[in-house]
Each structure stands twice: as C-alpha cells, then as structure tokens.
A tleap script that builds the chain and sets N, CA, C and O, in Angstrom:
source leaprc.protein.ff14SB
mol = sequence {
  NMET LYS ASN LYS ILE GLU ASN ILE ARG ARG
  GLU GLN GLY ILE LEU GLN ASP GLU MET ALA
  LYS ALA LEU GLY VAL SER ARG GLN THR ILE
  SER SER LEU GLU ASN GLY ARG TYR ASN PRO
  SER ILE MET LEU ALA TYR LYS ILE ALA LYS
  TYR PHE GLY MET THR ILE GLU ASP ILE PHE
  VAL PHE GLU GLU GLU GLU CILE
}
set mol.1.N position { -4.401 9.429 -5.203 }
set mol.1.CA position { -4.659 9.104 -3.823 }
set mol.1.C position { -3.322 8.904 -3.115 }
set mol.1.O position { -2.432 8.216 -3.615 }
set mol.2.N position { -3.206 9.503 -1.973 }
set mol.2.CA position { -1.974 9.359 -1.195 }
set mol.2.C position { -2.104 8.148 -0.279 }
set mol.2.O position { -3.204 7.674 0.004 }
set mol.3.N position { -0.949 7.659 0.179 }
set mol.3.CA position { -0.981 6.525 1.095 }
set mol.3.C position { 0.206 6.583 2.047 }
set mol.3.O position { 1.150 7.351 1.861 }
set mol.4.N position { 0.123 5.746 3.067 }
set mol.4.CA position { 1.153 5.694 4.102 }
set mol.4.C position { 1.921 4.373 4.056 }
set mol.4.O position { 2.533 3.974 5.048 }
set mol.5.N position { 1.891 3.706 2.924 }
set mol.5.CA position { 2.475 2.363 2.808 }
set mol.5.C position { 3.954 2.357 3.186 }
set mol.5.O position { 4.383 1.535 3.995 }
set mol.6.N position { 4.725 3.257 2.614 }
set mol.6.CA position { 6.169 3.243 2.874 }
set mol.6.C position { 6.467 3.441 4.362 }
set mol.6.O position { 7.289 2.723 4.932 }
set mol.7.N position { 5.806 4.407 4.984 }
set mol.7.CA position { 6.043 4.660 6.408 }
set mol.7.C position { 5.680 3.451 7.263 }
set mol.7.O position { 6.440 3.058 8.147 }
set mol.8.N position { 4.529 2.872 6.997 }
set mol.8.CA position { 4.078 1.714 7.774 }
set mol.8.C position { 5.019 0.532 7.557 }
set mol.8.O position { 5.398 -0.155 8.505 }
set mol.9.N position { 5.389 0.307 6.308 }
set mol.9.CA position { 6.280 -0.811 5.970 }
set mol.9.C position { 7.620 -0.659 6.685 }
set mol.9.O position { 8.137 -1.616 7.260 }
set mol.10.N position { 8.175 0.542 6.645 }
set mol.10.CA position { 9.473 0.784 7.302 }
set mol.10.C position { 9.367 0.652 8.825 }
set mol.10.O position { 10.253 0.085 9.464 }
set mol.11.N position { 8.283 1.177 9.401 }
set mol.11.CA position { 8.084 1.064 10.851 }
set mol.11.C position { 8.035 -0.400 11.294 }
set mol.11.O position { 8.488 -0.744 12.386 }
set mol.12.N position { 7.482 -1.250 10.437 }
set mol.12.CA position { 7.353 -2.664 10.765 }
set mol.12.C position { 8.576 -3.482 10.327 }
set mol.12.O position { 8.617 -4.697 10.518 }
set mol.13.N position { 9.566 -2.808 9.741 }
set mol.13.CA position { 10.798 -3.479 9.342 }
set mol.13.C position { 10.620 -4.463 8.195 }
set mol.13.O position { 11.279 -5.502 8.147 }
set mol.14.N position { 9.729 -4.127 7.277 }
set mol.14.CA position { 9.430 -5.012 6.151 }
set mol.14.C position { 10.071 -4.457 4.882 }
set mol.14.O position { 9.969 -3.264 4.598 }
set mol.15.N position { 10.728 -5.322 4.127 }
set mol.15.CA position { 11.320 -4.934 2.851 }
set mol.15.C position { 10.258 -4.959 1.754 }
set mol.15.O position { 9.266 -5.680 1.852 }
set mol.16.N position { 10.480 -4.162 0.708 }
set mol.16.CA position { 9.551 -4.162 -0.425 }
set mol.16.C position { 9.392 -5.559 -1.003 }
set mol.16.O position { 8.279 -5.976 -1.321 }
set mol.17.N position { 10.499 -6.286 -1.142 }
set mol.17.CA position { 10.448 -7.643 -1.700 }
set mol.17.C position { 9.574 -8.567 -0.862 }
set mol.17.O position { 8.783 -9.341 -1.401 }
set mol.18.N position { 9.718 -8.484 0.457 }
set mol.18.CA position { 8.929 -9.319 1.363 }
set mol.18.C position { 7.442 -9.029 1.210 }
set mol.18.O position { 6.619 -9.939 1.108 }
set mol.19.N position { 7.124 -7.751 1.196 }
set mol.19.CA position { 5.727 -7.345 1.078 }
set mol.19.C position { 5.148 -7.783 -0.255 }
set mol.19.O position { 4.027 -8.288 -0.318 }
set mol.20.N position { 5.912 -7.588 -1.317 }
set mol.20.CA position { 5.465 -7.966 -2.656 }
set mol.20.C position { 5.159 -9.461 -2.731 }
set mol.20.O position { 4.125 -9.859 -3.267 }
set mol.21.N position { 6.051 -10.280 -2.197 }
set mol.21.CA position { 5.833 -11.734 -2.223 }
set mol.21.C position { 4.588 -12.119 -1.443 }
set mol.21.O position { 3.808 -12.959 -1.891 }
set mol.22.N position { 4.397 -11.513 -0.283 }
set mol.22.CA position { 3.239 -11.826 0.552 }
set mol.22.C position { 1.926 -11.446 -0.122 }
set mol.22.O position { 0.903 -12.098 0.088 }
set mol.23.N position { 1.957 -10.389 -0.933 }
set mol.23.CA position { 0.744 -9.906 -1.592 }
set mol.23.C position { 0.568 -10.458 -3.007 }
set mol.23.O position { -0.476 -10.260 -3.628 }
set mol.24.N position { 1.583 -11.145 -3.512 }
set mol.24.CA position { 1.493 -11.711 -4.859 }
set mol.24.C position { 1.619 -10.671 -5.959 }
set mol.24.O position { 1.011 -10.802 -7.022 }
set mol.25.N position { 2.420 -9.624 -5.695 }
set mol.25.CA position { 2.675 -8.589 -6.702 }
set mol.25.C position { 4.189 -8.417 -6.842 }
set mol.25.O position { 4.958 -9.035 -6.106 }
set mol.26.N position { 4.608 -7.583 -7.780 }
set mol.26.CA position { 6.042 -7.341 -7.963 }
set mol.26.C position { 6.543 -6.272 -7.003 }
set mol.26.O position { 5.758 -5.489 -6.468 }
set mol.27.N position { 7.852 -6.246 -6.791 }
set mol.27.CA position { 8.452 -5.198 -5.979 }
set mol.27.C position { 8.208 -3.847 -6.629 }
set mol.27.O position { 8.040 -2.844 -5.935 }
set mol.28.N position { 8.187 -3.813 -7.961 }
set mol.28.CA position { 7.939 -2.562 -8.678 }
set mol.28.C position { 6.545 -2.019 -8.381 }
set mol.28.O position { 6.345 -0.805 -8.332 }
set mol.29.N position { 5.587 -2.915 -8.182 }
set mol.29.CA position { 4.237 -2.485 -7.823 }
set mol.29.C position { 4.248 -1.789 -6.470 }
set mol.29.O position { 3.621 -0.744 -6.297 }
set mol.30.N position { 4.963 -2.372 -5.510 }
set mol.30.CA position { 5.059 -1.764 -4.186 }
set mol.30.C position { 5.732 -0.396 -4.292 }
set mol.30.O position { 5.272 0.574 -3.688 }
set mol.31.N position { 6.806 -0.320 -5.049 }
set mol.31.CA position { 7.508 0.944 -5.248 }
set mol.31.C position { 6.593 1.987 -5.882 }
set mol.31.O position { 6.575 3.138 -5.445 }
set mol.32.N position { 5.839 1.601 -6.900 }
set mol.32.CA position { 4.921 2.528 -7.570 }
set mol.32.C position { 3.809 3.000 -6.636 }
set mol.32.O position { 3.410 4.164 -6.669 }
set mol.33.N position { 3.321 2.094 -5.813 }
set mol.33.CA position { 2.313 2.478 -4.822 }
set mol.33.C position { 2.881 3.513 -3.857 }
set mol.33.O position { 2.254 4.538 -3.591 }
set mol.34.N position { 4.071 3.234 -3.339 }
set mol.34.CA position { 4.702 4.127 -2.371 }
set mol.34.C position { 4.984 5.508 -2.947 }
set mol.34.O position { 4.915 6.511 -2.236 }
set mol.35.N position { 5.300 5.558 -4.228 }
set mol.35.CA position { 5.630 6.828 -4.868 }
set mol.35.C position { 4.418 7.546 -5.458 }
set mol.35.O position { 4.554 8.608 -6.066 }
set mol.36.N position { 3.228 6.959 -5.276 }
set mol.36.CA position { 2.010 7.587 -5.760 }
set mol.36.C position { 1.812 7.515 -7.256 }
set mol.36.O position { 0.995 8.251 -7.809 }
set mol.37.N position { 2.549 6.637 -7.925 }
set mol.37.CA position { 2.419 6.493 -9.375 }
set mol.37.C position { 1.352 5.475 -9.755 }
set mol.37.O position { 1.031 5.324 -10.934 }
set mol.38.N position { 0.801 4.772 -8.764 }
set mol.38.CA position { -0.153 3.706 -9.040 }
set mol.38.C position { -1.185 3.651 -7.928 }
set mol.38.O position { -0.837 3.631 -6.747 }
set mol.39.N position { -2.454 3.627 -8.307 }
set mol.39.CA position { -3.530 3.438 -7.346 }
set mol.39.C position { -3.969 1.981 -7.415 }
set mol.39.O position { -4.235 1.468 -8.502 }
set mol.40.N position { -4.046 1.317 -6.284 }
set mol.40.CA position { -4.376 -0.106 -6.291 }
set mol.40.C position { -5.849 -0.364 -6.562 }
set mol.40.O position { -6.696 0.509 -6.373 }
set mol.41.N position { -6.133 -1.573 -7.004 }
set mol.41.CA position { -7.522 -2.007 -7.102 }
set mol.41.C position { -8.064 -2.124 -5.679 }
set mol.41.O position { -7.290 -2.138 -4.721 }
set mol.42.N position { -9.353 -2.206 -5.537 }
set mol.42.CA position { -9.935 -2.348 -4.206 }
set mol.42.C position { -9.474 -3.651 -3.560 }
set mol.42.O position { -9.292 -3.709 -2.344 }
set mol.43.N position { -9.284 -4.688 -4.359 }
set mol.43.CA position { -8.821 -5.969 -3.813 }
set mol.43.C position { -7.393 -5.857 -3.278 }
set mol.43.O position { -7.088 -6.377 -2.204 }
set mol.44.N position { -6.521 -5.180 -4.025 }
set mol.44.CA position { -5.148 -5.010 -3.555 }
set mol.44.C position { -5.118 -4.108 -2.327 }
set mol.44.O position { -4.358 -4.367 -1.394 }
set mol.45.N position { -5.924 -3.064 -2.312 }
set mol.45.CA position { -5.984 -2.181 -1.137 }
set mol.45.C position { -6.424 -2.988 0.088 }
set mol.45.O position { -5.884 -2.809 1.180 }
set mol.46.N position { -7.396 -3.865 -0.097 }
set mol.46.CA position { -7.868 -4.716 0.994 }
set mol.46.C position { -6.754 -5.648 1.477 }
set mol.46.O position { -6.552 -5.809 2.680 }
set mol.47.N position { -6.035 -6.259 0.533 }
set mol.47.CA position { -4.931 -7.167 0.892 }
set mol.47.C position { -3.841 -6.426 1.666 }
set mol.47.O position { -3.294 -6.949 2.637 }
set mol.48.N position { -3.529 -5.201 1.227 }
set mol.48.CA position { -2.509 -4.397 1.909 }
set mol.48.C position { -2.954 -4.094 3.336 }
set mol.48.O position { -2.178 -4.241 4.280 }
set mol.49.N position { -4.205 -3.670 3.489 }
set mol.49.CA position { -4.728 -3.359 4.816 }
set mol.49.C position { -4.685 -4.595 5.716 }
set mol.49.O position { -4.277 -4.508 6.874 }
set mol.50.N position { -5.101 -5.728 5.189 }
set mol.50.CA position { -5.095 -6.980 5.963 }
set mol.50.C position { -3.662 -7.371 6.319 }
set mol.50.O position { -3.402 -7.827 7.432 }
set mol.51.N position { -2.743 -7.196 5.390 }
set mol.51.CA position { -1.333 -7.521 5.608 }
set mol.51.C position { -0.765 -6.750 6.795 }
set mol.51.O position { -0.015 -7.295 7.604 }
set mol.52.N position { -1.134 -5.468 6.885 }
set mol.52.CA position { -0.640 -4.621 7.976 }
set mol.52.C position { -1.508 -4.706 9.232 }
set mol.52.O position { -1.144 -4.157 10.272 }
set mol.53.N position { -2.646 -5.386 9.145 }
set mol.53.CA position { -3.550 -5.463 10.292 }
set mol.53.C position { -4.241 -4.136 10.566 }
set mol.53.O position { -4.479 -3.771 11.717 }
set mol.54.N position { -4.559 -3.421 9.493 }
set mol.54.CA position { -5.173 -2.094 9.592 }
set mol.54.C position { -6.389 -2.037 8.686 }
set mol.54.O position { -6.712 -3.006 7.999 }
set mol.55.N position { -7.065 -0.882 8.692 }
set mol.55.CA position { -8.159 -0.668 7.750 }
set mol.55.C position { -7.617 0.054 6.516 }
set mol.55.O position { -6.537 0.644 6.550 }
set mol.56.N position { -8.367 -0.003 5.452 }
set mol.56.CA position { -7.989 0.708 4.229 }
set mol.56.C position { -7.835 2.201 4.533 }
set mol.56.O position { -6.918 2.852 4.031 }
set mol.57.N position { -8.735 2.733 5.353 }
set mol.57.CA position { -8.708 4.160 5.678 }
set mol.57.C position { -7.471 4.547 6.486 }
set mol.57.O position { -7.045 5.702 6.449 }
set mol.58.N position { -6.891 3.589 7.217 }
set mol.58.CA position { -5.663 3.861 7.967 }
set mol.58.C position { -4.470 4.054 7.033 }
set mol.58.O position { -3.504 4.731 7.385 }
set mol.59.N position { -4.538 3.469 5.862 }
set mol.59.CA position { -3.399 3.435 4.942 }
set mol.59.C position { -3.541 4.414 3.786 }
set mol.59.O position { -2.574 5.069 3.395 }
set mol.60.N position { -4.741 4.510 3.244 }
set mol.60.CA position { -4.966 5.342 2.064 }
set mol.60.C position { -5.693 6.621 2.444 }
set mol.60.O position { -6.667 6.600 3.197 }
set mol.61.N position { -5.203 7.740 1.910 }
set mol.61.CA position { -5.764 9.054 2.214 }
set mol.61.C position { -6.567 9.527 1.020 }
set mol.61.O position { -6.015 9.868 -0.026 }
set mol.62.N position { -7.874 9.541 1.192 }
set mol.62.CA position { -8.773 9.992 0.138 }
set mol.62.C position { -8.941 11.501 0.230 }
set mol.62.O position { -9.225 12.046 1.297 }
set mol.63.N position { -8.762 12.157 -0.892 }
set mol.63.CA position { -8.918 13.612 -0.923 }
set mol.63.C position { -10.122 13.960 -1.803 }
set mol.63.O position { -10.210 13.496 -2.940 }
set mol.64.N position { -11.029 14.754 -1.296 }
set mol.64.CA position { -12.279 15.069 -1.977 }
set mol.64.C position { -12.111 15.545 -3.420 }
set mol.64.O position { -12.909 15.191 -4.288 }
set mol.65.N position { -11.078 16.343 -3.676 }
set mol.65.CA position { -10.902 16.894 -5.030 }
set mol.65.C position { -10.531 15.830 -6.063 }
set mol.65.O position { -10.423 16.138 -7.250 }
set mol.66.N position { -10.337 14.599 -5.636 }
set mol.66.CA position { -9.974 13.524 -6.564 }
set mol.66.C position { -11.188 12.981 -7.307 }
set mol.66.O position { -11.028 12.246 -8.281 }
set mol.67.N position { -12.385 13.323 -6.874 }
set mol.67.CA position { -13.587 12.767 -7.507 }
set mol.67.C position { -13.829 13.425 -8.841 }
set mol.67.O position { -14.795 13.093 -9.528 }
savepdb mol mol.pdb
quit
C-alpha cells in the first residue's frame, strides 16, 4: 500500500522524530512507513490520520491489485 506520509509530514514541517514520539512509535517505524517497507495496523493508520487532521483515505492509497 502506498502512502503520502512523507509529503504531508514535510509540508507541515514535522520531523520523523517528532511524529514518532507523538504516535508512540520509533523513528524507524516512520521511515519504514514512508519508504513503503511497512504497512501499519488499522490503529496506527487511524492515529496517523488523526495526527495530521485527515482521513485514512487522504493518506493511504489503496490499490485494487493488492487484494
């Protein structure tokens, strides 16, 4: 699943460390999410969306062939 986390985070001037602390995860988790190496749990996806003040669909790009 693709996502727009890095772009949104940079647009808002947020560092990976800041975001990680706010979400209760490691900076490596944020990096892995941004690089597409890790798909978040639904709870983490919800926390990320809430953190940015967006919906999950605004951040994560679901592609049909992934099913």
